[in-house]
C-alpha angles and dihedrals in degrees: 000000000000104000093188097065115065092189088068089070117105116273094239091068118111120234110258135174117233112246089214108044104010094239117146116240140157119273120192098183092115092050133054093306144317135248088242092072087071092059114092115213126187117241088254094050091047090053091047093051092047091048096049106033135049097192142039124297126225120247093262095052096040092049089049089058090046092055097046111115114235137182131200112215118202114196127208091253089059097253119131136210130193116216115196120202088025117171114201 
């Protein structure tokens, strides 16, 4: 699927405005399924999206979250920290 061209989305998608960038895109959540179910997000990225946005994200923004590197740090005392945009 070409995530850069919104017109490639199936016709039965409903117009939606991206909660991140304001771009209009097609959302199929109210139909048989949406393109976004094919995007794999890390647990950390999923938490970040849920924390910062109330609505759906467009393909460009959702894929940007999916490709962000992240790292889970586990400290000796058992506490953990998630670092997004981590570079190893």
